[in-house]
TIGU-69482 format. One record per atom (N, C-alpha, C, O): residue number from 1; x, y, z; residue in three letters. Coordinates in steps of 0.001 Angstrom, whole numbers. Layout:
BEGIN
@seq->NUM x->X y->Y z->Z type->ALA
...
This chain:
BEGIN
@seq->1 x->116317 y->95290 z->83286 type->MET
@seq->1 x->115489 y->95684 z->85314 type->MET
@seq->1 x->115975 y->97074 z->85773 type->MET
@seq->1 x->117165 y->97373 z->85672 type->MET
@seq->2 x->115246 y->97751 z->86175 type->ALA
@seq->2 x->115472 y->99174 z->87018 type->ALA
@seq->2 x->115532 y->98848 z->88710 type->ALA
@seq->2 x->114965 y->97945 z->89325 type->ALA
@seq->3 x->116579 y->100105 z->89300 type->LEU
@seq->3 x->116547 y->99748 z->90690 type->LEU
@seq->3 x->116400 y->100864 z->90910 type->LEU
@seq->3 x->116998 y->101722 z->90262 type->LEU
@seq->4 x->115267 y->101249 z->92229 type->PHE
@seq->4 x->114550 y->102360 z->93102 type->PHE
@seq->4 x->115204 y->102334 z->94236 type->PHE
@seq->4 x->116236 y->101678 z->94380 type->PHE
@seq->5 x->114769 y->102914 z->94985 type->VAL
@seq->5 x->114562 y->104016 z->96052 type->VAL
@seq->5 x->113200 y->104094 z->96641 type->VAL
@seq->5 x->112503 y->105102 z->96518 type->VAL
@seq->6 x->113099 y->103809 z->96812 type->VAL
@seq->6 x->111410 y->104549 z->97317 type->VAL
@seq->6 x->111642 y->104571 z->99272 type->VAL
@seq->6 x->111952 y->103744 z->100130 type->VAL
@seq->7 x->111196 y->106344 z->99223 type->SER
@seq->7 x->111056 y->107161 z->101075 type->SER
@seq->7 x->109629 y->106956 z->101164 type->SER
@seq->7 x->108812 y->106760 z->100264 type->SER
@seq->8 x->109527 y->107011 z->102018 type->TYR
@seq->8 x->108103 y->107167 z->103019 type->TYR
@seq->8 x->107597 y->108103 z->103779 type->TYR
@seq->8 x->107775 y->107459 z->104813 type->TYR
@seq->9 x->107002 y->109307 z->104243 type->ASP
@seq->9 x->106521 y->109375 z->105695 type->ASP
@seq->9 x->105360 y->109319 z->106025 type->ASP
@seq->9 x->104992 y->110471 z->106252 type->ASP
@seq->10 x->104224 y->108321 z->106249 type->LEU
@seq->10 x->102791 y->108997 z->106444 type->LEU
@seq->10 x->103164 y->109016 z->108353 type->LEU
@seq->10 x->103800 y->108516 z->109280 type->LEU
@seq->11 x->101736 y->110471 z->107732 type->ASN
@seq->11 x->100784 y->111034 z->108562 type->ASN
@seq->11 x->100179 y->110659 z->109505 type->ASN
@seq->11 x->100402 y->109798 z->110357 type->ASN
@seq->12 x->98956 y->111716 z->109232 type->LYS
@seq->12 x->98156 y->111625 z->110356 type->LYS
@seq->12 x->97962 y->109680 z->111471 type->LYS
@seq->12 x->98135 y->109152 z->112569 type->LYS
@seq->13 x->97242 y->109308 z->109270 type->THR
@seq->13 x->96830 y->107737 z->109806 type->THR
@seq->13 x->98444 y->106424 z->109660 type->THR
@seq->13 x->98437 y->105521 z->108823 type->THR
@seq->14 x->99204 y->106566 z->110294 type->LYS
@seq->14 x->100256 y->105367 z->109946 type->LYS
@seq->14 x->99645 y->104070 z->110454 type->LYS
@seq->14 x->99562 y->103711 z->111628 type->LYS
@seq->15 x->99127 y->103271 z->109091 type->ASN
@seq->15 x->98569 y->102591 z->108481 type->ASN
@seq->15 x->99395 y->102272 z->107494 type->ASN
@seq->15 x->98967 y->102350 z->106343 type->ASN
@seq->16 x->101257 y->101689 z->107830 type->TYR
@seq->16 x->102377 y->101072 z->107550 type->TYR
@seq->16 x->101848 y->100182 z->106364 type->TYR
@seq->16 x->102111 y->100220 z->105162 type->TYR
@seq->17 x->100652 y->99013 z->107418 type->GLN
@seq->17 x->100700 y->97737 z->106348 type->GLN
@seq->17 x->100499 y->97504 z->104402 type->GLN
@seq->17 x->100672 y->96663 z->103520 type->GLN
@seq->18 x->100301 y->98088 z->104491 type->PRO
@seq->18 x->99389 y->97773 z->103460 type->PRO
@seq->18 x->100444 y->98248 z->102475 type->PRO
@seq->18 x->100358 y->97641 z->101408 type->PRO
@seq->19 x->101830 y->99545 z->102537 type->LEU
@seq->19 x->102448 y->99956 z->101417 type->LEU
@seq->19 x->103220 y->98464 z->102716 type->LEU
@seq->19 x->102441 y->97525 z->102884 type->LEU
@seq->20 x->104315 y->98389 z->103323 type->TRP
@seq->20 x->104901 y->97642 z->103246 type->TRP
@seq->20 x->105033 y->96415 z->102927 type->TRP
@seq->20 x->106104 y->95813 z->102860 type->TRP
@seq->21 x->103332 y->95725 z->102590 type->ASP
@seq->21 x->102913 y->94446 z->102178 type->ASP
@seq->21 x->103453 y->94442 z->100225 type->ASP
@seq->21 x->103889 y->93558 z->99488 type->ASP
@seq->22 x->103197 y->95574 z->100069 type->GLU
@seq->22 x->102574 y->95782 z->98521 type->GLU
@seq->22 x->104853 y->95718 z->98438 type->GLU
@seq->22 x->105215 y->94599 z->98074 type->GLU
@seq->23 x->106084 y->96717 z->98719 type->MET
@seq->23 x->106674 y->95989 z->99000 type->MET
@seq->23 x->107223 y->95127 z->99053 type->MET
@seq->23 x->108233 y->95021 z->98357 type->MET
@seq->24 x->106948 y->94432 z->99630 type->GLU
@seq->24 x->107092 y->93095 z->100010 type->GLU
@seq->24 x->107146 y->92027 z->98415 type->GLU
@seq->24 x->107980 y->91584 z->97626 type->GLU
@seq->25 x->105880 y->92024 z->98610 type->ARG
@seq->25 x->104702 y->91519 z->96978 type->ARG
@seq->25 x->106053 y->91814 z->96090 type->ARG
@seq->25 x->105819 y->91152 z->95080 type->ARG
@seq->26 x->107440 y->92483 z->95877 type->LEU
@seq->26 x->107328 y->93202 z->94843 type->LEU
@seq->26 x->108580 y->92929 z->94786 type->LEU
@seq->26 x->109063 y->93036 z->93659 type->LEU
@seq->27 x->109289 y->92606 z->95630 type->GLY
@seq->27 x->110244 y->92018 z->95537 type->GLY
@seq->27 x->111705 y->92404 z->96681 type->GLY
@seq->27 x->112749 y->91806 z->96941 type->GLY
@seq->28 x->110689 y->94554 z->97431 type->GLY
@seq->28 x->111864 y->95100 z->98059 type->GLY
@seq->28 x->112271 y->94875 z->99183 type->GLY
@seq->28 x->111464 y->94234 z->99855 type->GLY
@seq->29 x->113311 y->95165 z->99744 type->HIS
@seq->29 x->114133 y->94916 z->100821 type->HIS
@seq->29 x->114316 y->96449 z->101373 type->HIS
@seq->29 x->114353 y->97594 z->100923 type->HIS
@seq->30 x->114394 y->95863 z->102444 type->LYS
@seq->30 x->114287 y->97377 z->103936 type->LYS
@seq->30 x->115329 y->97469 z->104076 type->LYS
@seq->30 x->115854 y->96537 z->104684 type->LYS
@seq->31 x->116112 y->98462 z->103672 type->PRO
@seq->31 x->116977 y->98343 z->103807 type->PRO
@seq->31 x->117563 y->99939 z->105602 type->PRO
@seq->31 x->118770 y->100170 z->105661 type->PRO
@seq->32 x->116981 y->100424 z->106283 type->VAL
@seq->32 x->116447 y->101339 z->106732 type->VAL
@seq->32 x->115098 y->102227 z->106716 type->VAL
@seq->32 x->114591 y->102957 z->105864 type->VAL
@seq->33 x->114718 y->101825 z->108105 type->GLU
@seq->33 x->113323 y->102843 z->108602 type->GLU
@seq->33 x->113486 y->103698 z->106861 type->GLU
@seq->33 x->114395 y->104095 z->106133 type->GLU
@seq->34 x->111491 y->103609 z->106848 type->SER
@seq->34 x->111064 y->104757 z->105965 type->SER
@seq->34 x->111802 y->104289 z->104189 type->SER
@seq->34 x->111748 y->105248 z->103418 type->SER
@seq->35 x->112312 y->103223 z->103683 type->VAL
@seq->35 x->113296 y->102881 z->102675 type->VAL
@seq->35 x->113018 y->101791 z->102113 type->VAL
@seq->35 x->112819 y->100845 z->102874 type->VAL
@seq->36 x->112923 y->101574 z->100813 type->TYR
@seq->36 x->113065 y->100574 z->101146 type->TYR
@seq->36 x->113788 y->100396 z->99258 type->TYR
@seq->36 x->113689 y->101422 z->98585 type->TYR
@seq->37 x->114202 y->99602 z->98816 type->LEU
@seq->37 x->114949 y->99244 z->97269 type->LEU
@seq->37 x->114085 y->97889 z->97379 type->LEU
@seq->37 x->113796 y->96969 z->98144 type->LEU
@seq->38 x->113797 y->98588 z->95619 type->LEU
@seq->38 x->113147 y->97689 z->94681 type->LEU
@seq->38 x->113639 y->97505 z->93449 type->LEU
@seq->38 x->114414 y->98404 z->93123 type->LEU
@seq->39 x->113431 y->96464 z->92444 type->SER
@seq->39 x->114258 y->96325 z->92386 type->SER
@seq->39 x->113439 y->95397 z->90511 type->SER
@seq->39 x->113211 y->94201 z->90335 type->SER
@seq->40 x->113195 y->96764 z->89345 type->LEU
@seq->40 x->111622 y->95540 z->88720 type->LEU
@seq->40 x->111523 y->96046 z->87255 type->LEU
@seq->40 x->112137 y->97109 z->87169 type->LEU
@seq->41 x->111120 y->95772 z->86386 type->THR
@seq->41 x->111165 y->96172 z->84894 type->THR
@seq->41 x->110138 y->96433 z->84543 type->THR
@seq->41 x->109358 y->95769 z->83860 type->THR
@seq->42 x->109968 y->98105 z->85275 type->THR
@seq->42 x->109430 y->99928 z->84226 type->THR
@seq->42 x->111410 y->99762 z->84972 type->THR
@seq->42 x->112325 y->99266 z->85630 type->THR
@seq->43 x->110577 y->101017 z->83775 type->ASP
@seq->43 x->111725 y->102114 z->83644 type->ASP
@seq->43 x->111417 y->102939 z->84421 type->ASP
@seq->43 x->112386 y->103619 z->84761 type->ASP
@seq->44 x->109672 y->103459 z->85294 type->SER
@seq->44 x->110179 y->104527 z->84968 type->SER
@seq->44 x->109104 y->105163 z->86612 type->SER
@seq->44 x->107979 y->104897 z->87036 type->SER
@seq->45 x->110131 y->105988 z->87034 type->THR
@seq->45 x->110137 y->106291 z->88139 type->THR
@seq->45 x->107822 y->106711 z->88877 type->THR
@seq->45 x->107066 y->106404 z->89799 type->THR
@seq->46 x->107852 y->107838 z->87134 type->GLU
@seq->46 x->106640 y->108249 z->88031 type->GLU
@seq->46 x->105584 y->106513 z->87723 type->GLU
@seq->46 x->104631 y->106199 z->88436 type->GLU
@seq->47 x->106017 y->105788 z->86712 type->ALA
@seq->47 x->104886 y->104791 z->87582 type->ALA
@seq->47 x->105180 y->103706 z->87984 type->ALA
@seq->47 x->104570 y->102656 z->87783 type->ALA
@seq->48 x->106266 y->103893 z->88664 type->VAL
@seq->48 x->106304 y->102751 z->90148 type->VAL
@seq->48 x->106119 y->103928 z->91687 type->VAL
@seq->48 x->106207 y->103725 z->92898 type->VAL
@seq->49 x->105833 y->105162 z->90847 type->ARG
@seq->49 x->105481 y->106123 z->91554 type->ARG
@seq->49 x->103518 y->106200 z->92072 type->ARG
@seq->49 x->102877 y->105855 z->93065 type->ARG
@seq->50 x->103180 y->106872 z->90693 type->ASP
@seq->50 x->101714 y->106117 z->90507 type->ASP
@seq->50 x->101657 y->104726 z->91344 type->ASP
@seq->50 x->101118 y->104824 z->92446 type->ASP
@seq->51 x->101966 y->103907 z->91106 type->HIS
@seq->51 x->101534 y->102106 z->91723 type->HIS
@seq->51 x->101467 y->102878 z->93323 type->HIS
@seq->51 x->100332 y->103119 z->93734 type->HIS
@seq->52 x->102259 y->103136 z->93924 type->LEU
@seq->52 x->102549 y->103164 z->94718 type->LEU
@seq->52 x->101595 y->104183 z->95624 type->LEU
@seq->52 x->101305 y->104097 z->96817 type->LEU
@seq->53 x->101070 y->105548 z->94272 type->GLN
@seq->53 x->100498 y->106058 z->95620 type->GLN
@seq->53 x->98861 y->105632 z->96873 type->GLN
@seq->53 x->98380 y->105944 z->97963 type->GLN
@seq->54 x->98666 y->104879 z->95863 type->GLY
@seq->54 x->97041 y->103906 z->95958 type->GLY
@seq->54 x->97196 y->103205 z->97566 type->GLY
@seq->54 x->96130 y->103105 z->98173 type->GLY
@seq->55 x->98479 y->102709 z->98301 type->PHE
@seq->55 x->98707 y->102340 z->98786 type->PHE
@seq->55 x->99324 y->103292 z->100312 type->PHE
@seq->55 x->99666 y->102810 z->101392 type->PHE
@seq->56 x->99297 y->104623 z->99929 type->VAL
@seq->56 x->99356 y->105749 z->100920 type->VAL
@seq->56 x->98386 y->106501 z->100895 type->VAL
@seq->56 x->97570 y->106332 z->99989 type->VAL
@seq->57 x->98041 y->108201 z->102469 type->ASP
@seq->57 x->97267 y->108533 z->102296 type->ASP
@seq->57 x->97500 y->109641 z->101213 type->ASP
@seq->57 x->98409 y->109405 z->100418 type->ASP
@seq->58 x->96668 y->111061 z->101037 type->ASP
@seq->58 x->96671 y->111881 z->100583 type->ASP
@seq->58 x->97285 y->112839 z->100699 type->ASP
@seq->58 x->97727 y->113342 z->99666 type->ASP
@seq->59 x->97547 y->113442 z->101918 type->ASP
@seq->59 x->98258 y->113364 z->103719 type->ASP
@seq->59 x->100131 y->113024 z->103559 type->ASP
@seq->59 x->101150 y->113628 z->103892 type->ASP
@seq->60 x->99891 y->112029 z->103026 type->ASP
@seq->60 x->101866 y->111164 z->102929 type->ASP
@seq->60 x->102568 y->111444 z->102083 type->ASP
@seq->60 x->102198 y->112133 z->101132 type->ASP
@seq->61 x->104286 y->110774 z->102279 type->TYR
@seq->61 x->105058 y->111850 z->101650 type->TYR
@seq->61 x->105602 y->110386 z->101596 type->TYR
@seq->61 x->105883 y->109629 z->102525 type->TYR
@seq->62 x->105692 y->110146 z->99832 type->LEU
@seq->62 x->105595 y->109187 z->99049 type->LEU
@seq->62 x->107316 y->109931 z->98064 type->LEU
@seq->62 x->106940 y->110282 z->96946 type->LEU
@seq->63 x->108569 y->110144 z->98199 type->ILE
@seq->63 x->109778 y->109688 z->97036 type->ILE
@seq->63 x->110682 y->108484 z->96228 type->ILE
@seq->63 x->111346 y->107701 z->96906 type->ILE
@seq->64 x->110669 y->108391 z->94867 type->VAL
@seq->64 x->110523 y->108016 z->93944 type->VAL
@seq->64 x->112569 y->107935 z->92737 type->VAL
@seq->64 x->112753 y->108596 z->91715 type->VAL
@seq->65 x->113269 y->107300 z->93153 type->VAL
@seq->65 x->114724 y->107967 z->93161 type->VAL
@seq->65 x->115076 y->106236 z->92015 type->VAL
@seq->65 x->114902 y->105078 z->92394 type->VAL
@seq->66 x->115434 y->106570 z->91043 type->LYS
@seq->66 x->115685 y->105384 z->90563 type->LYS
@seq->66 x->117440 y->106223 z->89879 type->LYS
@seq->66 x->117832 y->107266 z->89356 type->LYS
@seq->67 x->118192 y->104319 z->90566 type->PHE
@seq->67 x->119568 y->104300 z->90978 type->PHE
@seq->67 x->119801 y->104050 z->89463 type->PHE
@seq->67 x->119004 y->104226 z->88542 type->PHE
@seq->68 x->121476 y->103459 z->89410 type->THR
@seq->68 x->121967 y->103091 z->88458 type->THR
@seq->68 x->123691 y->102377 z->89021 type->THR
@seq->68 x->124331 y->101432 z->88557 type->THR
@seq->69 x->123999 y->103317 z->90177 type->GLU
@seq->69 x->125598 y->103203 z->90368 type->GLU
@seq->69 x->125050 y->102065 z->92274 type->GLU
@seq->69 x->124048 y->102145 z->92984 type->GLU
@seq->70 x->125946 y->101442 z->92349 type->LYS
@seq->70 x->125303 y->100204 z->93595 type->LYS
@seq->70 x->126035 y->100722 z->94709 type->LYS
@seq->70 x->127208 y->101002 z->94957 type->LYS
@seq->71 x->124512 y->100760 z->95512 type->PRO
@seq->71 x->124164 y->101851 z->96508 type->PRO
@seq->71 x->125837 y->100921 z->97549 type->PRO
@seq->71 x->126118 y->99722 z->97555 type->PRO
@seq->72 x->126702 y->102287 z->98386 type->ARG
@seq->72 x->127527 y->102004 z->99600 type->ARG
@seq->72 x->126535 y->101758 z->100917 type->ARG
@seq->72 x->125353 y->101880 z->100597 type->ARG
@seq->73 x->126679 y->101534 z->101909 type->PHE
@seq->73 x->126336 y->102112 z->103709 type->PHE
@seq->73 x->127316 y->101539 z->104576 type->PHE
@seq->73 x->128347 y->100920 z->104314 type->PHE
@seq->74 x->126869 y->101820 z->105501 type->VAL
@seq->74 x->127718 y->101535 z->106619 type->VAL
@seq->74 x->127580 y->100901 z->107589 type->VAL
@seq->74 x->128333 y->100356 z->108396 type->VAL
@seq->75 x->126185 y->101042 z->107412 type->LYS
@seq->75 x->125383 y->100226 z->108132 type->LYS
@seq->75 x->123829 y->99697 z->108179 type->LYS
@seq->75 x->123191 y->100572 z->108765 type->LYS
@seq->76 x->122830 y->98451 z->107738 type->ALA
@seq->76 x->122060 y->99242 z->106994 type->ALA
@seq->76 x->121173 y->97619 z->107659 type->ALA
@seq->76 x->121970 y->96717 z->107917 type->ALA
@seq->77 x->119706 y->97294 z->107903 type->LYS
@seq->77 x->118857 y->95800 z->108637 type->LYS
@seq->77 x->119475 y->95117 z->107390 type->LYS
@seq->77 x->119487 y->95427 z->106199 type->LYS
@seq->78 x->120133 y->93768 z->108296 type->ALA
@seq->78 x->119679 y->92693 z->107971 type->ALA
@seq->78 x->119452 y->92118 z->106418 type->ALA
@seq->78 x->118295 y->92292 z->106036 type->ALA
@seq->79 x->120283 y->91502 z->105498 type->GLY
@seq->79 x->119762 y->90753 z->103941 type->GLY
@seq->79 x->120130 y->92519 z->102926 type->GLY
@seq->79 x->119750 y->92674 z->101766 type->GLY
@seq->80 x->120608 y->93190 z->103418 type->THR
@seq->80 x->120823 y->94697 z->102371 type->THR
@seq->80 x->122203 y->94211 z->102193 type->THR
@seq->80 x->122290 y->94248 z->100965 type->THR
@seq->81 x->123701 y->93641 z->102761 type->LYS
@seq->81 x->124598 y->93651 z->101409 type->LYS
@seq->81 x->124035 y->92277 z->100188 type->LYS
@seq->81 x->124297 y->92143 z->98993 type->LYS
@seq->82 x->123239 y->91477 z->101069 type->ASP
@seq->82 x->122598 y->90325 z->99752 type->ASP
@seq->82 x->121841 y->90910 z->98928 type->ASP
@seq->82 x->121814 y->90182 z->97935 type->ASP
@seq->83 x->121133 y->91908 z->98739 type->TRP
@seq->83 x->119626 y->92134 z->98370 type->TRP
@seq->83 x->120624 y->93073 z->97120 type->TRP
@seq->83 x->120163 y->93178 z->95983 type->TRP
@seq->84 x->121854 y->93648 z->97433 type->ILE
@seq->84 x->122518 y->95272 z->96663 type->ILE
@seq->84 x->123867 y->94191 z->96097 type->ILE
@seq->84 x->124430 y->94582 z->95074 type->ILE
@seq->85 x->124361 y->92925 z->96704 type->ASN
@seq->85 x->124450 y->91841 z->95509 type->ASN
@seq->85 x->124004 y->91149 z->94453 type->ASN
@seq->85 x->124489 y->90845 z->93363 type->ASN
@seq->86 x->122874 y->90943 z->95049 type->ARG
@seq->86 x->122008 y->90062 z->93962 type->ARG
@seq->86 x->121951 y->91128 z->92531 type->ARG
@seq->86 x->122015 y->90985 z->91309 type->ARG
@seq->87 x->121864 y->91747 z->93070 type->HIS
@seq->87 x->121056 y->93097 z->91893 type->HIS
@seq->87 x->122428 y->94387 z->90895 type->HIS
@seq->87 x->122325 y->95331 z->90113 type->HIS
@seq->88 x->123530 y->93654 z->91549 type->PHE
@seq->88 x->124642 y->94806 z->90976 type->PHE
@seq->88 x->125962 y->93354 z->90447 type->PHE
@seq->88 x->127039 y->93656 z->89935 type->PHE
């Protein structure tokens, strides 16, 4: 399993639901606005980006970063600590 941080900004048409639904389907967790944490079987940031690109418009921003160190935070949405602890 590889762990990823996905951040996004949707521009003109702000239809977040398809992207949110896909992140949830993939078992993701939303620790803060416009960010998801994902644990996936692929090791490739390119593969994750290419897959998620189908859920955003051409003018939207999307970045995928693979991480190997346990994330640390001060405050985050409910369930963040549990999600991190399950994956590290």
